[in-house]
mmCIF file of the N, C-alpha and C atoms, coordinates in Angstrom:
data_MODEL
# 
_entry.id   MODEL 
# 
loop_
_atom_site.group_PDB 
_atom_site.id 
_atom_site.type_symbol 
_atom_site.label_atom_id 
_atom_site.label_alt_id 
_atom_site.label_comp_id 
_atom_site.label_asym_id 
_atom_site.label_entity_id 
_atom_site.label_seq_id 
_atom_site.pdbx_PDB_ins_code 
_atom_site.Cartn_x 
_atom_site.Cartn_y 
_atom_site.Cartn_z 
_atom_site.occupancy 
_atom_site.B_iso_or_equiv 
_atom_site.pdbx_formal_charge 
_atom_site.auth_seq_id 
_atom_site.auth_comp_id 
_atom_site.auth_asym_id 
_atom_site.auth_atom_id 
_atom_site.pdbx_PDB_model_num 
ATOM 1   N N  . MET A 1 1  ? 311.976 318.633 194.308 1.00 0.00 ? 1  MET A N  1 
ATOM 2   C CA . MET A 1 1  ? 311.548 317.335 193.834 1.00 0.00 ? 1  MET A CA 1 
ATOM 3   C C  . MET A 1 1  ? 312.421 316.936 192.651 1.00 0.00 ? 1  MET A C  1 
ATOM 4   N N  . SER A 1 2  ? 313.109 315.843 192.757 1.00 0.00 ? 2  SER A N  1 
ATOM 5   C CA . SER A 1 2  ? 313.979 315.406 191.672 1.00 0.00 ? 2  SER A CA 1 
ATOM 6   C C  . SER A 1 2  ? 313.200 314.536 190.686 1.00 0.00 ? 2  SER A C  1 
ATOM 7   N N  . LYS A 1 3  ? 313.610 314.623 189.445 1.00 0.00 ? 3  LYS A N  1 
ATOM 8   C CA . LYS A 1 3  ? 312.934 313.864 188.400 1.00 0.00 ? 3  LYS A CA 1 
ATOM 9   C C  . LYS A 1 3  ? 313.637 312.530 188.193 1.00 0.00 ? 3  LYS A C  1 
ATOM 10  N N  . THR A 1 4  ? 312.862 311.514 187.984 1.00 0.00 ? 4  THR A N  1 
ATOM 11  C CA . THR A 1 4  ? 313.436 310.211 187.666 1.00 0.00 ? 4  THR A CA 1 
ATOM 12  C C  . THR A 1 4  ? 313.720 310.154 186.173 1.00 0.00 ? 4  THR A C  1 
ATOM 13  N N  . ARG A 1 5  ? 314.428 309.132 185.747 1.00 0.00 ? 5  ARG A N  1 
ATOM 14  C CA . ARG A 1 5  ? 314.728 308.978 184.323 1.00 0.00 ? 5  ARG A CA 1 
ATOM 15  C C  . ARG A 1 5  ? 313.454 308.863 183.491 1.00 0.00 ? 5  ARG A C  1 
ATOM 16  N N  . GLN A 1 6  ? 312.470 308.169 184.022 1.00 0.00 ? 6  GLN A N  1 
ATOM 17  C CA . GLN A 1 6  ? 311.219 307.981 183.284 1.00 0.00 ? 6  GLN A CA 1 
ATOM 18  C C  . GLN A 1 6  ? 310.498 309.322 183.113 1.00 0.00 ? 6  GLN A C  1 
ATOM 19  N N  . GLU A 1 7  ? 310.477 310.125 184.153 1.00 0.00 ? 7  GLU A N  1 
ATOM 20  C CA . GLU A 1 7  ? 309.837 311.428 184.054 1.00 0.00 ? 7  GLU A CA 1 
ATOM 21  C C  . GLU A 1 7  ? 310.557 312.306 183.037 1.00 0.00 ? 7  GLU A C  1 
ATOM 22  N N  . GLU A 1 8  ? 311.887 312.291 183.055 1.00 0.00 ? 8  GLU A N  1 
ATOM 23  C CA . GLU A 1 8  ? 312.644 313.080 182.101 1.00 0.00 ? 8  GLU A CA 1 
ATOM 24  C C  . GLU A 1 8  ? 312.377 312.621 180.676 1.00 0.00 ? 8  GLU A C  1 
ATOM 25  N N  . ARG A 1 9  ? 312.251 311.301 180.475 1.00 0.00 ? 9  ARG A N  1 
ATOM 26  C CA . ARG A 1 9  ? 311.981 310.766 179.151 1.00 0.00 ? 9  ARG A CA 1 
ATOM 27  C C  . ARG A 1 9  ? 310.588 311.196 178.664 1.00 0.00 ? 9  ARG A C  1 
ATOM 28  N N  . LEU A 1 10 ? 309.614 311.256 179.571 1.00 0.00 ? 10 LEU A N  1 
ATOM 29  C CA . LEU A 1 10 ? 308.267 311.676 179.191 1.00 0.00 ? 10 LEU A CA 1 
ATOM 30  C C  . LEU A 1 10 ? 308.235 313.143 178.783 1.00 0.00 ? 10 LEU A C  1 
ATOM 31  N N  . LEU A 1 11 ? 309.018 313.966 179.452 1.00 0.00 ? 11 LEU A N  1 
ATOM 32  C CA . LEU A 1 11 ? 308.985 315.400 179.199 1.00 0.00 ? 11 LEU A CA 1 
ATOM 33  C C  . LEU A 1 11 ? 309.918 315.836 178.087 1.00 0.00 ? 11 LEU A C  1 
ATOM 34  N N  . LEU A 1 12 ? 310.839 314.988 177.670 1.00 0.00 ? 12 LEU A N  1 
ATOM 35  C CA . LEU A 1 12 ? 311.845 315.340 176.687 1.00 0.00 ? 12 LEU A CA 1 
ATOM 36  C C  . LEU A 1 12 ? 311.275 315.912 175.395 1.00 0.00 ? 12 LEU A C  1 
ATOM 37  N N  . PRO A 1 13 ? 310.262 315.305 174.771 1.00 0.00 ? 13 PRO A N  1 
ATOM 38  C CA . PRO A 1 13 ? 309.761 315.866 173.519 1.00 0.00 ? 13 PRO A CA 1 
ATOM 39  C C  . PRO A 1 13 ? 309.195 317.273 173.677 1.00 0.00 ? 13 PRO A C  1 
ATOM 40  N N  . PHE A 1 14 ? 308.740 317.619 174.856 1.00 0.00 ? 14 PHE A N  1 
ATOM 41  C CA . PHE A 1 14 ? 308.129 318.919 175.068 1.00 0.00 ? 14 PHE A CA 1 
ATOM 42  C C  . PHE A 1 14 ? 309.166 319.978 175.417 1.00 0.00 ? 14 PHE A C  1 
ATOM 43  N N  . VAL A 1 15 ? 310.317 319.558 175.888 1.00 0.00 ? 15 VAL A N  1 
ATOM 44  C CA . VAL A 1 15 ? 311.351 320.493 176.307 1.00 0.00 ? 15 VAL A CA 1 
ATOM 45  C C  . VAL A 1 15 ? 312.220 320.904 175.126 1.00 0.00 ? 15 VAL A C  1 
ATOM 46  N N  . GLU A 1 16 ? 312.384 320.039 174.145 1.00 0.00 ? 16 GLU A N  1 
ATOM 47  C CA . GLU A 1 16 ? 313.325 320.268 173.066 1.00 0.00 ? 16 GLU A CA 1 
ATOM 48  C C  . GLU A 1 16 ? 312.768 321.123 171.928 1.00 0.00 ? 16 GLU A C  1 
ATOM 49  N N  . LEU A 1 17 ? 312.047 322.168 172.231 1.00 0.00 ? 17 LEU A N  1 
ATOM 50  C CA . LEU A 1 17 ? 311.605 323.097 171.209 1.00 0.00 ? 17 LEU A CA 1 
ATOM 51  C C  . LEU A 1 17 ? 312.643 324.204 171.088 1.00 0.00 ? 17 LEU A C  1 
ATOM 52  N N  . SER A 1 18 ? 312.807 324.742 169.885 1.00 0.00 ? 18 SER A N  1 
ATOM 53  C CA . SER A 1 18 ? 313.768 325.819 169.720 1.00 0.00 ? 18 SER A CA 1 
ATOM 54  C C  . SER A 1 18 ? 313.280 327.046 170.485 1.00 0.00 ? 18 SER A C  1 
ATOM 55  N N  . ASN A 1 19 ? 314.182 327.948 170.766 1.00 0.00 ? 19 ASN A N  1 
ATOM 56  C CA . ASN A 1 19 ? 313.835 329.145 171.526 1.00 0.00 ? 19 ASN A CA 1 
ATOM 57  C C  . ASN A 1 19 ? 312.870 330.046 170.765 1.00 0.00 ? 19 ASN A C  1 
ATOM 58  N N  . ASN A 1 20 ? 312.892 329.989 169.438 1.00 0.00 ? 20 ASN A N  1 
ATOM 59  C CA . ASN A 1 20 ? 312.014 330.831 168.634 1.00 0.00 ? 20 ASN A CA 1 
ATOM 60  C C  . ASN A 1 20 ? 310.599 330.286 168.565 1.00 0.00 ? 20 ASN A C  1 
ATOM 61  N N  . MET A 1 21 ? 310.442 328.992 168.835 1.00 0.00 ? 21 MET A N  1 
ATOM 62  C CA . MET A 1 21 ? 309.136 328.368 168.727 1.00 0.00 ? 21 MET A CA 1 
ATOM 63  C C  . MET A 1 21 ? 308.368 328.468 170.031 1.00 0.00 ? 21 MET A C  1 
ATOM 64  N N  . LYS A 1 22 ? 307.120 328.847 169.934 1.00 0.00 ? 22 LYS A N  1 
ATOM 65  C CA . LYS A 1 22 ? 306.253 328.918 171.103 1.00 0.00 ? 22 LYS A CA 1 
ATOM 66  C C  . LYS A 1 22 ? 305.439 327.639 171.159 1.00 0.00 ? 22 LYS A C  1 
ATOM 67  N N  . GLN A 1 23 ? 305.308 327.062 172.343 1.00 0.00 ? 23 GLN A N  1 
ATOM 68  C CA . GLN A 1 23 ? 304.520 325.838 172.463 1.00 0.00 ? 23 GLN A CA 1 
ATOM 69  C C  . GLN A 1 23 ? 303.056 326.154 172.220 1.00 0.00 ? 23 GLN A C  1 
ATOM 70  N N  . GLY A 1 24 ? 302.372 325.236 171.574 1.00 0.00 ? 24 GLY A N  1 
ATOM 71  C CA . GLY A 1 24 ? 300.963 325.408 171.287 1.00 0.00 ? 24 GLY A CA 1 
ATOM 72  C C  . GLY A 1 24 ? 300.093 324.851 172.389 1.00 0.00 ? 24 GLY A C  1 
ATOM 73  N N  . LEU A 1 25 ? 298.807 325.030 172.240 1.00 0.00 ? 25 LEU A N  1 
ATOM 74  C CA . LEU A 1 25 ? 297.833 324.600 173.232 1.00 0.00 ? 25 LEU A CA 1 
ATOM 75  C C  . LEU A 1 25 ? 297.897 323.096 173.466 1.00 0.00 ? 25 LEU A C  1 
ATOM 76  N N  . TYR A 1 26 ? 297.903 322.322 172.392 1.00 0.00 ? 26 TYR A N  1 
ATOM 77  C CA . TYR A 1 26 ? 297.902 320.865 172.544 1.00 0.00 ? 26 TYR A CA 1 
ATOM 78  C C  . TYR A 1 26 ? 299.213 320.365 173.139 1.00 0.00 ? 26 TYR A C  1 
ATOM 79  N N  . ALA A 1 27 ? 300.330 320.992 172.796 1.00 0.00 ? 27 ALA A N  1 
ATOM 80  C CA . ALA A 1 27 ? 301.621 320.611 173.377 1.00 0.00 ? 27 ALA A CA 1 
ATOM 81  C C  . ALA A 1 27 ? 301.620 320.873 174.873 1.00 0.00 ? 27 ALA A C  1 
ATOM 82  N N  . ASN A 1 28 ? 301.046 322.000 175.279 1.00 0.00 ? 28 ASN A N  1 
ATOM 83  C CA . ASN A 1 28 ? 300.974 322.321 176.702 1.00 0.00 ? 28 ASN A CA 1 
ATOM 84  C C  . ASN A 1 28 ? 300.075 321.338 177.448 1.00 0.00 ? 28 ASN A C  1 
ATOM 85  N N  . ILE A 1 29 ? 298.957 320.978 176.844 1.00 0.00 ? 29 ILE A N  1 
ATOM 86  C CA . ILE A 1 29 ? 298.038 320.026 177.481 1.00 0.00 ? 29 ILE A CA 1 
ATOM 87  C C  . ILE A 1 29 ? 298.713 318.664 177.628 1.00 0.00 ? 29 ILE A C  1 
ATOM 88  N N  . ASN A 1 30 ? 299.373 318.210 176.558 1.00 0.00 ? 30 ASN A N  1 
ATOM 89  C CA . ASN A 1 30 ? 300.047 316.914 176.619 1.00 0.00 ? 30 ASN A CA 1 
ATOM 90  C C  . ASN A 1 30 ? 301.196 316.918 177.616 1.00 0.00 ? 30 ASN A C  1 
ATOM 91  N N  . ALA A 1 31 ? 301.923 318.027 177.706 1.00 0.00 ? 31 ALA A N  1 
ATOM 92  C CA . ALA A 1 31 ? 303.019 318.127 178.675 1.00 0.00 ? 31 ALA A CA 1 
ATOM 93  C C  . ALA A 1 31 ? 302.476 318.053 180.102 1.00 0.00 ? 31 ALA A C  1 
ATOM 94  N N  . LYS A 1 32 ? 301.360 318.725 180.343 1.00 0.00 ? 32 LYS A N  1 
ATOM 95  C CA . LYS A 1 32 ? 300.777 318.696 181.684 1.00 0.00 ? 32 LYS A CA 1 
ATOM 96  C C  . LYS A 1 32 ? 300.272 317.297 182.025 1.00 0.00 ? 32 LYS A C  1 
ATOM 97  N N  . LYS A 1 33 ? 299.651 316.616 181.055 1.00 0.00 ? 33 LYS A N  1 
ATOM 98  C CA . LYS A 1 33 ? 299.193 315.247 181.292 1.00 0.00 ? 33 LYS A CA 1 
ATOM 99  C C  . LYS A 1 33 ? 300.362 314.328 181.612 1.00 0.00 ? 33 LYS A C  1 
ATOM 100 N N  . ALA A 1 34 ? 301.493 314.543 180.930 1.00 0.00 ? 34 ALA A N  1 
ATOM 101 C CA . ALA A 1 34 ? 302.682 313.724 181.198 1.00 0.00 ? 34 ALA A CA 1 
ATOM 102 C C  . ALA A 1 34 ? 303.221 314.000 182.599 1.00 0.00 ? 34 ALA A C  1 
ATOM 103 N N  . ARG A 1 35 ? 303.227 315.273 183.005 1.00 0.00 ? 35 ARG A N  1 
ATOM 104 C CA . ARG A 1 35 ? 303.686 315.610 184.361 1.00 0.00 ? 35 ARG A CA 1 
ATOM 105 C C  . ARG A 1 35 ? 302.771 315.006 185.410 1.00 0.00 ? 35 ARG A C  1 
ATOM 106 N N  . ILE A 1 36 ? 301.458 315.044 185.171 1.00 0.00 ? 36 ILE A N  1 
ATOM 107 C CA . ILE A 1 36 ? 300.494 314.470 186.113 1.00 0.00 ? 36 ILE A CA 1 
ATOM 108 C C  . ILE A 1 36 ? 300.711 312.964 186.221 1.00 0.00 ? 36 ILE A C  1 
ATOM 109 N N  . LYS A 1 37 ? 300.887 312.317 185.079 1.00 0.00 ? 37 LYS A N  1 
ATOM 110 C CA . LYS A 1 37 ? 301.102 310.873 185.073 1.00 0.00 ? 37 LYS A CA 1 
ATOM 111 C C  . LYS A 1 37 ? 302.393 310.505 185.798 1.00 0.00 ? 37 LYS A C  1 
ATOM 112 N N  . ALA A 1 38 ? 303.385 311.389 185.715 1.00 0.00 ? 38 ALA A N  1 
ATOM 113 C CA . ALA A 1 38 ? 304.666 311.142 186.368 1.00 0.00 ? 38 ALA A CA 1 
ATOM 114 C C  . ALA A 1 38 ? 304.605 311.419 187.869 1.00 0.00 ? 38 ALA A C  1 
ATOM 115 N N  . GLY A 1 39 ? 303.488 311.965 188.341 1.00 0.00 ? 39 GLY A N  1 
ATOM 116 C CA . GLY A 1 39 ? 303.307 312.158 189.776 1.00 0.00 ? 39 GLY A CA 1 
ATOM 117 C C  . GLY A 1 39 ? 303.617 313.541 190.289 1.00 0.00 ? 39 GLY A C  1 
ATOM 118 N N  . SER A 1 40 ? 303.381 314.575 189.471 1.00 0.00 ? 40 SER A N  1 
ATOM 119 C CA . SER A 1 40 ? 303.700 315.935 189.891 1.00 0.00 ? 40 SER A CA 1 
ATOM 120 C C  . SER A 1 40 ? 302.723 316.472 190.935 1.00 0.00 ? 40 SER A C  1 
ATOM 121 N N  . GLY A 1 41 ? 301.534 315.895 191.017 1.00 0.00 ? 41 GLY A N  1 
ATOM 122 C CA . GLY A 1 41 ? 300.536 316.378 191.969 1.00 0.00 ? 41 GLY A CA 1 
ATOM 123 C C  . GLY A 1 41 ? 299.658 317.480 191.403 1.00 0.00 ? 41 GLY A C  1 
ATOM 124 N N  . GLU A 1 42 ? 299.895 317.869 190.149 1.00 0.00 ? 42 GLU A N  1 
ATOM 125 C CA . GLU A 1 42 ? 299.060 318.887 189.514 1.00 0.00 ? 42 GLU A CA 1 
ATOM 126 C C  . GLU A 1 42 ? 297.712 318.277 189.143 1.00 0.00 ? 42 GLU A C  1 
ATOM 127 N N  . LYS A 1 43 ? 296.755 319.134 188.845 1.00 0.00 ? 43 LYS A N  1 
ATOM 128 C CA . LYS A 1 43 ? 295.448 318.690 188.362 1.00 0.00 ? 43 LYS A CA 1 
ATOM 129 C C  . LYS A 1 43 ? 295.082 319.497 187.134 1.00 0.00 ? 43 LYS A C  1 
ATOM 130 N N  . MET A 1 44 ? 294.309 318.897 186.251 1.00 0.00 ? 44 MET A N  1 
ATOM 131 C CA . MET A 1 44 ? 293.827 319.623 185.084 1.00 0.00 ? 44 MET A CA 1 
ATOM 132 C C  . MET A 1 44 ? 292.787 320.637 185.544 1.00 0.00 ? 44 MET A C  1 
ATOM 133 N N  . ASN A 1 45 ? 292.729 321.781 184.863 1.00 0.00 ? 45 ASN A N  1 
ATOM 134 C CA . ASN A 1 45 ? 291.751 322.807 185.195 1.00 0.00 ? 45 ASN A CA 1 
ATOM 135 C C  . ASN A 1 45 ? 290.359 322.357 184.776 1.00 0.00 ? 45 ASN A C  1 
ATOM 136 N N  . LYS A 1 46 ? 289.376 322.715 185.554 1.00 0.00 ? 46 LYS A N  1 
ATOM 137 C CA . LYS A 1 46 ? 287.991 322.381 185.230 1.00 0.00 ? 46 LYS A CA 1 
ATOM 138 C C  . LYS A 1 46 ? 287.520 323.231 184.055 1.00 0.00 ? 46 LYS A C  1 
ATOM 139 N N  . VAL A 1 47 ? 286.633 322.680 183.252 1.00 0.00 ? 47 VAL A N  1 
ATOM 140 C CA . VAL A 1 47 ? 286.062 323.416 182.137 1.00 0.00 ? 47 VAL A CA 1 
ATOM 141 C C  . VAL A 1 47 ? 285.321 324.629 182.675 1.00 0.00 ? 47 VAL A C  1 
ATOM 142 N N  . GLY A 1 48 ? 285.614 325.785 182.114 1.00 0.00 ? 48 GLY A N  1 
ATOM 143 C CA . GLY A 1 48 ? 284.947 327.008 182.536 1.00 0.00 ? 48 GLY A CA 1 
ATOM 144 C C  . GLY A 1 48 ? 285.693 327.778 183.610 1.00 0.00 ? 48 GLY A C  1 
ATOM 145 N N  . SER A 1 49 ? 286.759 327.200 184.176 1.00 0.00 ? 49 SER A N  1 
ATOM 146 C CA . SER A 1 49 ? 287.510 327.948 185.179 1.00 0.00 ? 49 SER A CA 1 
ATOM 147 C C  . SER A 1 49 ? 288.336 329.034 184.483 1.00 0.00 ? 49 SER A C  1 
ATOM 148 N N  . LYS A 1 50 ? 288.834 329.991 185.246 1.00 0.00 ? 50 LYS A N  1 
ATOM 149 C CA . LYS A 1 50 ? 289.546 331.128 184.674 1.00 0.00 ? 50 LYS A CA 1 
ATOM 150 C C  . LYS A 1 50 ? 290.777 330.723 183.872 1.00 0.00 ? 50 LYS A C  1 
ATOM 151 N N  . LYS A 1 51 ? 291.510 329.735 184.321 1.00 0.00 ? 51 LYS A N  1 
ATOM 152 C CA . LYS A 1 51 ? 292.758 329.361 183.663 1.00 0.00 ? 51 LYS A CA 1 
ATOM 153 C C  . LYS A 1 51 ? 292.598 328.274 182.610 1.00 0.00 ? 51 LYS A C  1 
ATOM 154 N N  . ALA A 1 52 ? 291.432 327.693 182.502 1.00 0.00 ? 52 ALA A N  1 
ATOM 155 C CA . ALA A 1 52 ? 291.200 326.627 181.519 1.00 0.00 ? 52 ALA A CA 1 
ATOM 156 C C  . ALA A 1 52 ? 291.052 327.233 180.125 1.00 0.00 ? 52 ALA A C  1 
ATOM 157 N N  . PRO A 1 53 ? 291.524 326.529 179.078 1.00 0.00 ? 53 PRO A N  1 
ATOM 158 C CA . PRO A 1 53 ? 291.346 327.035 177.716 1.00 0.00 ? 53 PRO A CA 1 
ATOM 159 C C  . PRO A 1 53 ? 289.867 327.072 177.342 1.00 0.00 ? 53 PRO A C  1 
ATOM 160 N N  . THR A 1 54 ? 289.498 328.082 176.594 1.00 0.00 ? 54 THR A N  1 
ATOM 161 C CA . THR A 1 54 ? 288.107 328.243 176.172 1.00 0.00 ? 54 THR A CA 1 
ATOM 162 C C  . THR A 1 54 ? 287.899 327.568 174.820 1.00 0.00 ? 54 THR A C  1 
ATOM 163 N N  . ALA A 1 55 ? 286.655 327.498 174.395 1.00 0.00 ? 55 ALA A N  1 
ATOM 164 C CA . ALA A 1 55 ? 286.339 326.936 173.085 1.00 0.00 ? 55 ALA A CA 1 
ATOM 165 C C  . ALA A 1 55 ? 287.011 327.757 171.988 1.00 0.00 ? 55 ALA A C  1 
ATOM 166 N N  . LYS A 1 56 ? 287.100 329.062 172.173 1.00 0.00 ? 56 LYS A N  1 
ATOM 167 C CA . LYS A 1 56 ? 287.762 329.939 171.211 1.00 0.00 ? 56 LYS A CA 1 
ATOM 168 C C  . LYS A 1 56 ? 289.242 329.581 171.091 1.00 0.00 ? 56 LYS A C  1 
ATOM 169 N N  . ASP A 1 57 ? 289.893 329.275 172.213 1.00 0.00 ? 57 ASP A N  1 
ATOM 170 C CA . ASP A 1 57 ? 291.303 328.880 172.190 1.00 0.00 ? 57 ASP A CA 1 
ATOM 171 C C  . ASP A 1 57 ? 291.506 327.619 171.357 1.00 0.00 ? 57 ASP A C  1 
ATOM 172 N N  . PHE A 1 58 ? 290.604 326.649 171.505 1.00 0.00 ? 58 PHE A N  1 
ATOM 173 C CA . PHE A 1 58 ? 290.715 325.411 170.739 1.00 0.00 ? 58 PHE A CA 1 
ATOM 174 C C  . PHE A 1 58 ? 290.476 325.659 169.252 1.00 0.00 ? 58 PHE A C  1 
ATOM 175 N N  . ARG A 1 59 ? 289.517 326.534 168.896 1.00 0.00 ? 59 ARG A N  1 
ATOM 176 C CA . ARG A 1 59 ? 289.267 326.850 167.501 1.00 0.00 ? 59 ARG A CA 1 
ATOM 177 C C  . ARG A 1 59 ? 290.493 327.513 166.859 1.00 0.00 ? 59 ARG A C  1 
ATOM 178 N N  . GLU A 1 60 ? 291.085 328.463 167.573 1.00 0.00 ? 60 GLU A N  1 
ATOM 179 C CA . GLU A 1 60 ? 292.261 329.159 167.039 1.00 0.00 ? 60 GLU A CA 1 
ATOM 180 C C  . GLU A 1 60 ? 293.457 328.225 166.936 1.00 0.00 ? 60 GLU A C  1 
ATOM 181 N N  . SER A 1 61 ? 293.586 327.313 167.872 1.00 0.00 ? 61 SER A N  1 
ATOM 182 C CA . SER A 1 61 ? 294.688 326.351 167.835 1.00 0.00 ? 61 SER A CA 1 
ATOM 183 C C  . SER A 1 61 ? 294.536 325.394 166.664 1.00 0.00 ? 61 SER A C  1 
ATOM 184 N N  . ALA A 1 62 ? 293.317 325.039 166.328 1.00 0.00 ? 62 ALA A N  1 
ATOM 185 C CA . ALA A 1 62 ? 293.072 324.119 165.226 1.00 0.00 ? 62 ALA A CA 1 
ATOM 186 C C  . ALA A 1 62 ? 293.486 324.734 163.890 1.00 0.00 ? 62 ALA A C  1 
ATOM 187 N N  . LYS A 1 63 ? 293.464 326.047 163.779 1.00 0.00 ? 63 LYS A N  1 
ATOM 188 C CA . LYS A 1 63 ? 293.857 326.715 162.544 1.00 0.00 ? 63 LYS A CA 1 
ATOM 189 C C  . LYS A 1 63 ? 295.328 326.524 162.240 1.00 0.00 ? 63 LYS A C  1 
ATOM 190 N N  . THR A 1 64 ? 296.148 326.424 163.273 1.00 0.00 ? 64 THR A N  1 
ATOM 191 C CA . THR A 1 64 ? 297.593 326.326 163.083 1.00 0.00 ? 64 THR A CA 1 
ATOM 192 C C  . THR A 1 64 ? 298.141 324.924 163.334 1.00 0.00 ? 64 THR A C  1 
ATOM 193 N N  . ALA A 1 65 ? 297.271 323.968 163.559 1.00 0.00 ? 65 ALA A N  1 
ATOM 194 C CA . ALA A 1 65 ? 297.702 322.598 163.856 1.00 0.00 ? 65 ALA A CA 1 
ATOM 195 C C  . ALA A 1 65 ? 298.355 321.965 162.644 1.00 0.00 ? 65 ALA A C  1 
ATOM 196 N N  . LYS A 1 66 ? 299.418 321.212 162.905 1.00 0.00 ? 66 LYS A N  1 
ATOM 197 C CA . LYS A 1 66 ? 300.107 320.496 161.827 1.00 0.00 ? 66 LYS A CA 1 
ATOM 198 C C  . LYS A 1 66 ? 299.351 319.218 161.528 1.00 0.00 ? 66 LYS A C  1 
ATOM 199 N N  . LYS A 1 67 ? 299.209 318.890 160.262 1.00 0.00 ? 67 LYS A N  1 
ATOM 200 C CA . LYS A 1 67 ? 298.478 317.687 159.874 1.00 0.00 ? 67 LYS A CA 1 
ATOM 201 C C  . LYS A 1 67 ? 299.397 316.618 159.379 1.00 0.00 ? 67 LYS A C  1 
# 
């Protein structure tokens, strides 16, 4: 599946992280939403499913969030 210019532009901010930096929970969620909007065919995980982030994940992510 080839990406259009618009899809590449949507994903650009999420791709340009340095190799030393690990993407955070919110960056991953926003990247997935952008891919879905661009027509990737993916779906968000249901709350409580095995791969969905838990409440604990969100609490820990909030500790390191940039303000």
